[in-house]
C-alpha positions as CSV (number, residue, x, y, z in Angstrom):
1,X,29.8,-28.4,-16.4
2,X,30.8,-29.2,-13.1
3,X,27.7,-30.5,-10.4
4,X,30.0,-30.9,-6.6
5,X,27.3,-32.5,-3.6
6,X,27.2,-32.7,-0.5
7,X,26.8,-35.6,1.4
8,X,26.6,-37.1,4.6
9,X,26.2,-40.7,2.9
10,X,28.7,-40.4,-0.6
11,X,27.8,-44.5,-0.8
12,X,24.4,-43.6,-2.1
13,X,25.1,-41.5,-5.0
14,X,28.3,-43.3,-6.7
15,X,25.8,-45.6,-8.5
16,X,23.3,-43.6,-11.2
17,X,26.7,-42.0,-12.5
18,X,27.8,-45.7,-13.3
19,X,25.7,-46.3,-15.4
20,X,23.4,-45.8,-18.8
21,X,23.3,-41.6,-20.0
22,X,25.0,-40.0,-16.5
23,X,28.0,-42.3,-17.3
24,X,28.5,-41.7,-20.8
25,X,28.0,-38.0,-20.0
26,X,31.0,-38.0,-17.3
27,X,33.0,-40.8,-20.5
28,X,32.5,-37.9,-22.8
29,X,34.3,-34.6,-20.5
30,X,30.4,-33.1,-21.1
31,X,30.4,-32.8,-17.2
32,X,31.9,-34.1,-13.8
33,X,30.9,-34.6,-10.6
34,X,32.3,-35.2,-7.5
35,X,31.5,-36.4,-4.2
36,X,32.7,-34.2,-0.4
37,X,31.8,-36.7,2.4
38,X,31.2,-34.0,5.2
39,X,32.4,-35.9,7.6
40,X,35.9,-35.1,5.7
41,X,35.7,-31.3,6.9
42,X,35.5,-32.2,10.7
43,X,38.8,-32.8,13.1
44,X,36.9,-34.0,16.2
45,X,37.8,-37.9,16.4
46,X,33.3,-39.0,16.5
47,X,33.7,-36.7,12.4
48,X,30.1,-35.5,14.4
49,X,28.5,-33.6,11.8
50,X,24.4,-33.0,13.9
51,X,23.9,-32.0,17.4
52,X,20.5,-31.5,19.2
53,X,18.0,-28.8,18.3
54,X,17.9,-25.6,20.4
55,X,14.9,-25.5,22.1
56,X,14.5,-29.4,22.5
57,X,12.5,-31.6,20.0
58,X,12.5,-34.2,18.4
59,X,15.9,-35.0,15.9
60,X,18.9,-34.0,15.0
61,X,20.0,-31.0,12.6
62,X,23.2,-30.9,10.2
63,X,25.5,-28.2,11.8
64,X,26.7,-25.2,10.5
65,X,30.2,-25.7,11.2
66,X,31.8,-28.9,8.6
67,X,29.1,-26.8,5.5
68,X,31.0,-23.9,5.8
69,X,34.3,-24.7,5.4
70,X,33.6,-27.2,2.5
71,X,31.7,-24.5,0.5
72,X,33.6,-22.0,1.3
73,X,37.6,-24.5,0.4
74,X,35.2,-25.9,-3.1
75,X,34.0,-21.3,-3.6
76,X,37.7,-20.7,-3.1
77,X,38.2,-22.8,-6.1
78,X,35.9,-21.1,-8.8
79,X,33.1,-19.4,-9.0
80,X,29.9,-21.1,-8.6
81,X,25.9,-19.5,-10.6
82,X,23.9,-21.7,-8.2
83,X,24.5,-23.5,-4.6
84,X,20.9,-25.7,-4.2
85,X,19.7,-27.2,-0.8
86,X,17.4,-30.5,-1.2
87,X,14.5,-29.8,0.6
88,X,11.3,-30.9,1.3
89,X,9.7,-27.6,1.4
90,X,11.7,-26.5,-1.3
91,X,10.5,-25.8,-4.9
92,X,9.1,-27.9,-6.6
93,X,11.5,-29.2,-9.7
94,X,9.8,-28.3,-12.4
95,X,11.1,-28.6,-16.8
96,X,12.4,-25.1,-16.9
97,X,13.9,-25.7,-13.6
98,X,15.8,-28.2,-15.2
99,X,16.6,-25.8,-18.5
100,X,17.7,-23.5,-16.4
101,X,20.6,-25.5,-14.6
102,X,21.3,-26.6,-18.3
103,X,22.7,-24.1,-19.0
104,X,25.1,-23.5,-15.8
105,X,28.7,-23.9,-15.6
106,X,29.8,-25.0,-11.8
107,X,26.4,-25.7,-9.8
108,X,26.5,-27.2,-5.6
109,X,24.1,-29.4,-4.1
110,X,23.8,-29.4,-0.7
111,X,21.7,-32.7,0.2
112,X,20.1,-32.5,3.7
113,X,20.1,-35.1,6.1
114,X,18.5,-35.7,10.4
115,X,15.8,-33.2,10.7
116,X,17.7,-30.0,8.3
117,X,20.2,-28.1,8.3
118,X,20.6,-25.5,10.4
119,X,18.6,-22.3,9.4
120,X,22.2,-19.9,9.4
121,X,23.4,-22.7,5.6
122,X,20.0,-21.1,4.4
123,X,20.3,-18.0,5.1
124,X,24.0,-17.4,4.1
125,X,25.5,-20.1,2.0
126,X,22.5,-21.2,-0.4
127,X,21.1,-19.4,-3.3
128,X,18.1,-21.7,-4.5
129,X,15.8,-24.6,-2.2
130,X,14.6,-27.3,-5.0
131,X,12.1,-30.2,-3.4
132,X,11.3,-33.2,-6.1
133,X,7.9,-33.7,-4.8
134,X,5.7,-33.5,-1.9
135,X,7.0,-35.4,0.5
136,X,9.5,-37.2,3.1
137,X,12.7,-38.8,2.2
138,X,15.7,-40.1,4.4
139,X,17.5,-37.2,3.0
140,X,18.3,-35.6,-0.3
141,X,20.8,-37.5,-2.2
142,X,18.0,-39.2,-4.5
143,X,16.6,-35.6,-4.7
144,X,19.9,-34.5,-5.9
145,X,20.6,-38.1,-8.4
146,X,16.9,-37.0,-9.8
147,X,17.7,-33.5,-9.6
148,X,21.2,-34.2,-11.4
149,X,19.2,-36.5,-13.7
150,X,17.1,-34.0,-15.0
151,X,19.8,-32.1,-15.8
152,X,22.5,-33.2,-17.8
153,X,20.2,-35.5,-20.2
154,X,19.5,-31.3,-21.4
155,X,23.8,-30.5,-21.7
156,X,23.9,-30.7,-26.0
157,X,26.1,-33.6,-27.0
158,X,24.5,-35.8,-23.9
159,X,22.1,-37.8,-25.9
160,X,22.2,-39.5,-29.0
161,X,19.6,-37.6,-31.0
162,X,19.8,-33.7,-30.0
163,X,16.2,-33.0,-30.3
164,X,15.4,-35.6,-28.1
165,X,15.0,-33.9,-24.6
166,X,12.9,-30.8,-26.8
167,X,10.3,-33.5,-27.2
168,X,10.3,-34.5,-23.8
169,X,6.9,-34.5,-21.1
170,X,7.1,-30.8,-20.3
171,X,9.0,-28.9,-22.4
172,X,5.8,-26.7,-24.0
173,X,3.9,-27.3,-20.6
174,X,1.9,-30.2,-22.3
175,X,2.7,-34.3,-22.1
176,X,4.4,-36.2,-24.7
177,X,1.9,-37.5,-27.5
178,X,2.1,-41.5,-27.7
179,X,5.4,-43.5,-28.9
180,X,4.7,-46.8,-30.7
181,X,7.2,-48.7,-32.2
182,X,7.3,-52.0,-34.7
183,X,6.5,-54.3,-35.1
184,X,3.2,-51.8,-36.8
185,X,0.7,-54.8,-35.7
186,X,1.2,-57.3,-32.3
187,X,-1.8,-59.4,-31.8
188,X,-4.3,-57.3,-33.7
189,X,-3.4,-54.4,-31.4
190,X,-2.1,-52.0,-34.4
191,X,-0.5,-48.9,-35.1
192,X,-2.3,-45.6,-35.5
193,X,-2.3,-45.1,-39.6
194,X,-0.8,-41.7,-39.8
195,X,2.3,-42.9,-38.0
196,X,3.4,-45.2,-40.8
197,X,1.7,-43.2,-43.1
198,X,4.5,-40.9,-44.2
199,X,2.9,-37.6,-43.8
200,X,5.2,-36.1,-41.3
201,X,3.2,-32.8,-41.5
202,X,0.0,-34.5,-40.6
203,X,2.5,-37.0,-38.1
204,X,3.2,-34.0,-36.7
205,X,0.0,-31.9,-36.0
206,X,-1.5,-35.5,-34.7
207,X,1.3,-35.8,-32.3
208,X,-0.3,-32.3,-30.6
209,X,-3.5,-33.4,-30.8
210,X,-2.5,-36.4,-28.8
211,X,-0.8,-33.8,-26.4
212,X,-3.1,-31.5,-26.2
213,X,-5.9,-34.8,-25.8
214,X,-3.7,-36.8,-23.4
215,X,-3.5,-33.3,-20.9
216,X,-6.5,-32.5,-21.0
217,X,-7.3,-35.9,-19.9
218,X,-4.5,-36.5,-16.8
219,X,-2.8,-33.6,-15.4
220,X,-5.6,-30.0,-16.4
221,X,-3.6,-28.3,-14.3
222,X,-0.7,-27.8,-17.0
223,X,-3.6,-25.5,-18.7
224,X,-4.7,-22.4,-18.9
225,X,-8.5,-22.5,-17.5
226,X,-9.6,-21.7,-21.3
227,X,-7.7,-24.6,-23.3
228,X,-9.9,-26.8,-20.6
């Protein structure tokens, strides 16, 4: 997979890809991350990529021309499955979204900034708009990093255990069950006996029951009305 990220502040995005799982995915050649500084697509000395909005109002708007030049150049070099714009009013990022995108080959992610982008960018270039939550950040860079993490970890070979991602919360619309590790007893706090019984069918049944109970208690919105 190749992910091209268009941003005004590329330095803000370097760190997430230089450690842990994302770094290993890049080193294994399972994913390529390319950061594109939008100011490189501006010819004037001021490297201006934003301007006042027509009709007045507070806040600057990212201009259509440099974004057009960047996306057009990238699309002239390869085909892209999605051109994604990170924005608070996009569709909410969910596990099924990450699952879908993990099957794609080439993605472009545009990070909004200031008051957002000229609407013509959204009308003519963007194929999908995604939000990581109902709140506003200073820019789309942190949202892009979250999206990349959610997607990349699903690519086969990225995680050490291929089945790990399949048992994450939300994969089956349920929260994950409680997990424990050694020691089996600490300060009198004991691991449930079933987990050290060796009876794996019973363990799986217990986990399913716990996942359902936790979801019902903590996130009942994930359940159908008949399940609540």
